[in-house]
Residue, then its C-alpha position, 0 to 999 in steps of 0.5 A: m500500500d503507498i500514497r498513490q493508491l491512496r490517492y486513487f482510492l479517494a478519487v474513486a470514493a469522491e466520484r463514486n465511478f471509476s471511468r470519472a474517477a480515471e478522467r480526473l486522475n488522468m489515466a486508464q480505467p483498466p489499471l485504476s480498476r487494478q490498484i483499486q482491486q489490489l489495495e482491497q485484497e491488501v486490506g482483506a475487504s471491499l470497499f466499494d458496493r459496485d453493484s449499487r448505482p451509484m457505486a458506494l462504500t461499504d463499510a469498511g470503505r467508509l472505515f479506510y476512508e477516514q484513515a486513508i484522508q488523514v494519510t494523505r493530509r499529514m503527506d500534504e502537511m509533511k510537503e508544506a512544512m518542508r516547503a516552509f523549512v526551505t522558504s524560511n527566509r522569508p517573512g512567514f505569516i501562518v492561516g489555519f481555518v476550518p474546512s467549511v469556510l474555505y467556500a465562505r468567501l475565504p480563497d478570496i481572502i487569501r488570494g487578495f493578501r498574497r497580492a497585497a503582501p507578496d514578500v511574505d510565504l502564507r500558509l494554510v493549515e487546517m484545523m478545527s476552531i478548538e485547535q486554533i486557541a492552542a496553536l495561536k497561544e503556541g506561535r504555531i499560527d498567526v490567524g485564525f478562521g472558525r465556526v466556534r465561539f469561546d472566550d480566552p483572555a489571550i485571544g481575540r475574535e471577531v464574527l466576520r459574519e453569520e452563515r445561513l445554514v441549509a439541509a443537504l439530502p440525498i437525491g429523490h428523499r421524501l422531504l425534497a417533494g413540492e420544492r418547499p424550504i425544510d423544518l427542522a421538526e420533521l427530522s425527528d424520523e431522519a437520521v442526522i450525520v454531524y461533524p466533526r466528531e472531535p476535537r470538540p467543542s466544534y460544530a457539530d455541537q452547534v447543529l446538536s444545540l440547534l435541533r434540542d433548540q427546535g425539540v427535535k430528536p433524531l432518529v439516529v445521530h451520525e458523528v463523522r470527521e469531516l464535512q465530506t465524508a459528511l457529504g458522501l453518507v448523505a449521498a449514500e443517503d444514510g442521513i442528512c446534513i445540516v452545513p452553511a449555505s455556502v457548502h452547495m458551491m461544491g457542485r456535488r451532483d447527489i447532493v440536493f441542498r435545501e433551505l430551513v424554515q427555522r433561521a439558523v446562522s453560523p458564524i465565521i470567527i477571525s481569532h487572532r493573538r491578542g495586542d497582536t501588533s503584527p504588520h501581516l495581520a493588519t494586512m489581513i485585516g485591511v484585505i478584508a474590509g476591501l473585499y467587505q466594501q467591495w462586496g457592500w457586507p458591513m466591517p465587524s467594527g472590532l476589526m478596525r483598529h487593527l487596520a495600519p494607520p495610513t502614511g504620509e498625505 
């Protein structure tokens, strides 16, 4: 088993079709199929239910998927760490982020920062909101983008905006009839998928709290490690997931996103070390301020004090 086979497996799991996965990997289908078969022989279990349409992960495949995600992510982090080491003569700025904010304008902010500070070695590190607290205190990241509110005297935070939540359902689900919004009360008879499973507290707790506030007791709650796994299980008809509205930008063809009857939101929060006067943090805030003005969004007043003062006339 090698990292190449894991990436092949993840491509097939994402596409749920060997032909599309082979096209995505820029390779022929037969050698891809052989690689997956070799992988299944090595682990001693079938990873895909090839008789289902579309093809689905088996129970063993789901477990293997979560492990493969962790291994490939760690490999990517190692490559990134080595790249940072090689370019360590440049000033660095490290951004921690939760995966879901990648669909909520964070890429626009990152591109804007790179243009505003081309000489800064900007690195992105995926980590859950609660992990960002320790990472900021220890200097492992310089700013974090998360979704969980917390209080810590060493950490400053501002809510950039409240993002609307929607329901993600498998195609053909009974609640999709009539093109109407989904009432959370209807989830009492459904399996609900939440993420991440750990560390906690996390976005999963926001969703569970929302359901409790509405008096909803799901038939069963599945806790999974990450957003991609949750959506994969939705597509496999294992349950319904409540996600930020921007997630629909992933463009999945096997999931329908539907508005909720109730007003439900999740905050997008920027966190930093309290008292940080870094010019790079000021640049990041300045980029956010410029983009918010461009988009017509109100800028949180607490961030304005971090903007660099004007220089000269």
